[in-house]
C-alpha positions, 0 to 999 in steps of 0.5 A, spaced: 177 404 637 171 403 642 164 404 640 159 408 644 157 403 649 164 402 651 165 409 652 158 410 656 161 404 661 168 407 663 165 412 669 161 405 672 168 402 672 171 408 675 166 408 681 167 401 682 174 401 682 174 407 688 170 403 693 175 397 692 181 401 693 177 404 699 176 397 702 183 395 701 186 401 705 181 399 711 183 392 710 190 394 711 189 399 717 185 393 721 190 388 720 195 393 723 191 395 729 189 388 730 196 386 734 195 392 738 188 390 740 189 383 742 196 384 746 196 383 753 194 389 757 200 392 761 202 388 768 200 393 774 206 394 778 207 389 784 206 392 791 209 390 797 205 385 802 205 389 808 207 386 815 202 382 819 200 387 824 200 385 831 193 382 834 188 387 835 186 384 842 194 384 844 195 391 842 189 394 845 190 390 852 197 393 852 194 400 851 189 399 856 195 397 861 199 403 859 193 408 861 192 404 867 199 404 869 200 412 868 194 413 872 197 409 878 203 414 877 199 420 878 195 416 884 196 419 891 194 414 896 195 411 903 193 403 902 195 397 905 196 390 902 196 383 904 203 380 902 202 372 901 206 366 897 213 368 901 216 364 906 212 365 913 205 368 914 201 373 911 204 380 912 201 387 911 205 392 907 203 399 907 204 403 901 204 411 901 204 415 894 205 423 896 202 429 892 209 431 891 212 424 888 215 422 894 213 415 896 214 410 902 213 402 903 213 399 910 215 391 909 214 387 915 219 382 915 223 385 910 230 384 913 234 379 918 231 373 915 224 375 916 225 378 923 226 385 922 221 390 919 224 395 914 221 401 911 223 404 904 222 411 902 224 416 896 224 423 899 227 430 896 233 428 900 234 421 897 233 414 897 233 411 904 232 404 908 229 405 915 229 400 920 223 399 924 222 396 931 221 389 931 222 382 934 229 382 931 231 389 932 228 392 938 231 399 938 227 405 935 226 407 928 232 410 924 234 411 917 240 410 912 241 413 906 242 408 900 243 413 894 239 419 890 232 419 890 231 416 883 236 410 885 234 403 886 235 399 892 241 395 892 240 388 890 242 384 896 237 389 900 231 389 896 225 386 898 222 387 892 215 389 894 216 396 893 217 395 885 209 395 883 208 401 886 214 405 884 219 403 878 215 398 875 209 403 873 214 407 869 216 400 865 208 398 864 207 406 861 213 405 856 210 402 850 217 401 847 218 396 853 218 389 850 212 386 853 207 381 851 200 383 855 193 380 854 187 380 859 186 376 865 181 374 869 181 377 876 181 373 882 175 372 886 174 378 890 179 383 886 176 389 883 178 392 877 181 389 870 187 384 870 192 383 865 198 378 864 204 381 863 210 377 860 217 380 857 218 378 850 226 379 850 231 375 853 235 378 859 239 377 865 235 383 868 228 383 866 225 390 867 219 387 871 217 381 874 212 377 869 205 376 872 198 378 873 197 386 874 190 389 876 188 396 877 182 400 878 180 405 873 183 411 877 189 407 877 189 404 884 193 397 884 189 392 887 192 385 885 199 383 883 202 376 883 209 375 881 215 372 883 215 377 889 209 374 892 202 376 891 200 383 893 192 384 894 189 390 896 186 390 903 181 395 904 179 402 901 185 406 900 186 413 904 188 419 901 196 421 900 199 426 904 203 432 901 209 429 902 212 422 906 216 422 912 221 418 914 220 413 919 226 415 924 232 420 924 237 419 919 244 416 922 251 414 919 250 406 919 250 400 915 243 398 912 240 392 915 242 386 911 237 380 909 240 375 912 238 372 919 243 374 925 248 368 926 246 364 933 251 364 938 252 357 941 253 357 948 259 355 951 259 348 953 260 346 961 267 345 963 269 339 966 271 338 973 
């Protein structure tokens, strides 16, 4: 039997045991939470590495050239170009782009081994080769139909100098064409901006000649250096006509070929 002092201490013991129970519960809670606090944070999902973009300078040059070629397609002019870098002396090539989209390119020495002058033209009636009066062909001008307006000149008859003013403009305008384009230094005396153009896919028939192409801001071609030779604008261009006219009447004949005519040997003198 406890005395009076022991009975007085029971409330104190109860008060001490309550904080101990609370402390123990807090300790168990902290132990349970500790692994969650110390665990590694969740790993962020990996993101795919984007492909390396094309160099900004190259992409800008490709866009600039496409814009200039588009302006050249809309340019209506009559212009004279000096053609060098081919067999024979420098020649003057005349280019006409009319308001209705027809065109004509006169090429001195473009046939018969360089002895005959020809004109290529695309009109509403088709694609034509016209023979012009020249040393190798003294008769008057006449024209032969080669095909439809949008056809290409057959390879064996193709002097190639018309391409920078006709179908190659479409190639340069089309951003899907596999081309590598970079800025180039303009040759002395050449106006406008110049670009070096290369094809980026192997092909037996590339869409255009690799080389240097130069244009003024209004789309005037000022200089082309390619496998066909070098074409340089020779003086300020004049306006283009409403439509081009053929150099002569259309006849039913064979087109003029590229090869020089065979030289007939004179018969040897007979013996007596």
